[in-house]
N, C-alpha and C positions, 0 to 999 in steps of 0.2 A: 295421024302422026302425033299430035298433041297428046292423045291418050297414051301412046306408047312412051312418049317422053315422061309423062306423069307417072306411069307405072314404074319406069326405071328409077325415077327419083324416089318413089315410095320405097322400092326395094333397097336403094342405097341408104335411105334414112333408116330403114329397118335394120340393115346390116350394120350401120353405125351404132344404132341403139343397142343391138344385141351384145357387142363387146363391152359396152359401158356397163351393162348389168353384171356381166361375168366378173369384172374387176372388183366391184364392191363385195361380191360374194366371198372371194378369198380373204378380204379384209375382216369380215366377221369371223372367218376361220381362225384369225389370230387370237381371239379370246381364249382358246385352249392354252395359249402361251401364258396369259395371266394365271391360268390354273397352276402352272409350275411355281409361281411365287407363293400360291397357297400351300404347296408342299413345303415351301421354305418357312412358312409361318409356324407349323408344328415344331419345326426344328428349334426356334427360339425357346419353347418351353423346356427343351432338354438342358440348355445352359442354366436356367434357374434351378433345375434339380441338382446339377453339379454344384451350384452356388450353395444350395441348402446342405449338401453333403459336406461342404467345406466348413460351415459353421458348426456342424456336428463334431468335426474333429477339433474345432477351436475350444469347445468346453472341455474336451479331454485335456487340454493344456492347463486350464486353471486348477485341475485336480492336484497336480503337484503344488500349486499355490496354496491349496488347503493344508498341505503337509506342513507349510511354514507356521500356521497358527498352532499346530500340535506342539512344537517346542515352547510355545507360549504357555501351555498347560503346566509344565514344571514350575513356572513362576508362581502360580497359586499354591503349588505344593510346598514351596518354601515358606509361604505365609502360614499354613497350619503348623509348620515346625516352630514358628514363633509363638503360635497359640499354645503349643504343648509346653513351652517354657513356663507359662504361669501355672501349669498343672502342679509342678512341685510345690508351688505356693499353697495349692489346695491340700497337699499332703501334710504340710506343716501344721494346719489346724487339727489333723488327726491326733497328734499327741495331746492337743488341747482337750481331746475327748476324755482324757484321764480325770479331769476335774469332775466328770459326771459321777465317778466313783467316790472321789475324795477331792477337796479343794487343794490344788497344788499337785500332790502326788509325786513330788520329786525327792522324797526321803526314802531311806532304806535302812534295814537292820540286818546284820549278819554276825555270825560268831559260832561258838562251840559251847555245848552244854556237857558238863561232866556229871556222871552219876556216882554219888558217894554213899557209903554205908558206914555210919559212925565216924564220919570224917575222912574215910579212906576211899580212894577211887576204886570202883569195881572193875575187875579185868574182863568180865563178861556182862557188859551192861546193855547189849543190843536189845534184850527183852524189855528192859526198863525204858530204853529210848523209844521203842515202839508204842509205849504207853504214855509218852510225854507230849504235851501240846504247848506251843509258844504262839501267842497272839498279841495283836496291837489293837487297843480300844481307844479311838480318838475321843477327845472331850466334845468335839463338835458333832453335829448330826451326820450320820452315815447311812447310806442306803444299803439295806440288807434284804436279799431275796432268798427264799427257800431253795435248798438243793434238790436235785432230782432224787427220786426214791432210792434209799440206801437199803443195805441188807446186813443183818447179823445172823449168821448160820449156826445151827447147833449140829456138831459132828463129833462123834466119839465122846459124847457127854461133855463137850466144851463149847464155848462161844468163840466164833471167828468173825471179825476181829474182836479182841477183848476190849479195845478202846476205839471209839468212833466219835469224830467231831462233826457237828452239823450246825446249821443256822436255824433260827426259830421258824417253825412252820414246815419243817422237813418231815417226810413220812419215812418210817423204817419198817421193813418187812422182816419176819422171823421164820425162814424156812427150816424145816426139820429134815436133816439128811440121815438120821439114825432110824433103825427099825423099832426102837423103843419110843415111848411117849415122853414128851417134855411139856412144861407149862411155864412160859416166860411171864414174869410179873415185876412190878416195882412198887415200893411203898415210899419212895422219895417224896417229900412235901412238894406239892404243886405238880407232880408228875406221876400220880398213882394210876396204874392201868394193869390189866390182866388179859392176855390174849387167849387164855383157856388151854385145856389139855388136848393134845392131838399127836398122832404118830407121824410117820413119814408123809410130808405134804409141803406145798409151797408156803403154807403158813399164813397167819394173819398179819396185819400191819397196824401201826399206831403213829399218829401225828404228834410230834414233840413241839409244843408251843412254849413260849416263855424262854427263860434262860436258867442256867445252873447245871449241876451234876446230877445225873440220873443213874442210880444203882440198879442193875438188872440181875435177877436171880431166877433159878428154876425151882418150882414148887415141889418137884419130885427129887431132885438131886441137890443137896446142900453145898456140894463142892463146886458148883457152877456159878460163875460171876462174870459180869461184863459191865462196862461203864460208857455212858453217852454224855458228852460235854456239849451243851447247847449254848451257842454264843450269839451275841448281838452285833457282831462285826464280821465282815468278809475277809479280814486279814488274819489268817492263822496258818500254821505249818507244823508238821511233825519232823523232827530231826532225822538225818540218815543214820545208818549203822555206826558211823564215825562220830556222831554227835553234832555234825555241822548243820546249820540252818540258815535261811535267808528269807527276808520279807521285803519285797519291792513295791513301788508305787504307793508308798505310805504318805498320808497328808502331813504337811509341815505343821508344827504347833504342839500343844500339850496333849497328853494322853496317858494311858497306863499300859505297861508291859505285863502281860499275863503269862505265868508259867504254871502249868498244871500237870500233876501226876498223882493218881489216886493212892499211891504207896508212899508219897512224901509225908513228912510229919505234918505239914500244912499243905493239903492237896492243891489248893489254888492260892498263889501269891500274886500280889499286885504291886507294881513298882512305878510310881509316877515319874515321868520324865518329859522333856521337850525335845522334839525332833526338828532339825534344820535340814535344808537341802543338801543332799549328798548321802554317803554311806557312813553308818555308825557301827563300829565293831563292839561286840559284847562277849564276855566270857562268863558263863553262868555255872553255878554248882547246885546240884539237887541231891539232898540227903534222903535216901529211901530207908524208912524204918517200919512201915506198916506191913502186915501180912498180905499175901497175894489175894486171899479171899477173906474179906472182913466178916466179923460175926454178924449174923442176921437171923431173922425168923422166917417162917414160911408166910404165904400171903394172908393167912388167918391170924398172924401175930403170935403163932405158937412155935415152940422149939421143935425141930425136926424129929428128935429122938422121942419126945412126948407124943408127937403125932403118930409115929410108928407104933408105940406101945398102945395108943388108943385104938389103932386099927386091929 
């Protein structure tokens, strides 16, 4: 009996112990429930992404703010406008550059020259006016530069131009446009030269140094003559067909007015005078008495007729 009772007790204890173990088993099954909060944890990263997207839109808002400094740019634009204002002051020294040519340079000469013959004005004086030169020679030092190469052309057995004004050191070329030969030369003191005999060609050149009048002739044709006036001043002009002339940017002070025409009784006249700032009007008369072609010899110092008879 005791054994039976003990067996029953054991079974009852075993039966009681079996349900106790089954209850803790479902409790560990609850851990899958915490797995669900793990699914909630990835969810929080999503909001940070949205938060980051929001700051990306926020910088888009300061862009219009950058537009506000752009109107600030025109403010410096107004500053350069103020800097341009002093520029005219730099242009004012430009007229001061005139003293490089002459000191002062504020004087001027203008007027009209009349061509006379035996005291009477010539009705057709344009030819003589083309052969007239008016110049101003200051007493003070003056900077004089040679001109670019000039030309005196022989055409139809004549010189063109018949009168040419240059400064010292200028080169003159003598092209021959005729089919016949010419030989340009000069026997003027201090300006003797001979370019030689040649037919149609670009011709030779000669540099005119010093000052004074240079008479040009052809050793073949006695009726050909031209004249070169070499000056030591850059202030010279030839009158227009009406006899009007004007010289600007002249230095103030004393000097000489030069009037030249190879057909005048005195080809070169000098008139001392003093110039002041401003314009000075002049009326000049020039009496023409000499022939168009002065008497001269050939380059050998012989008469042309004697030379022909000798040939």
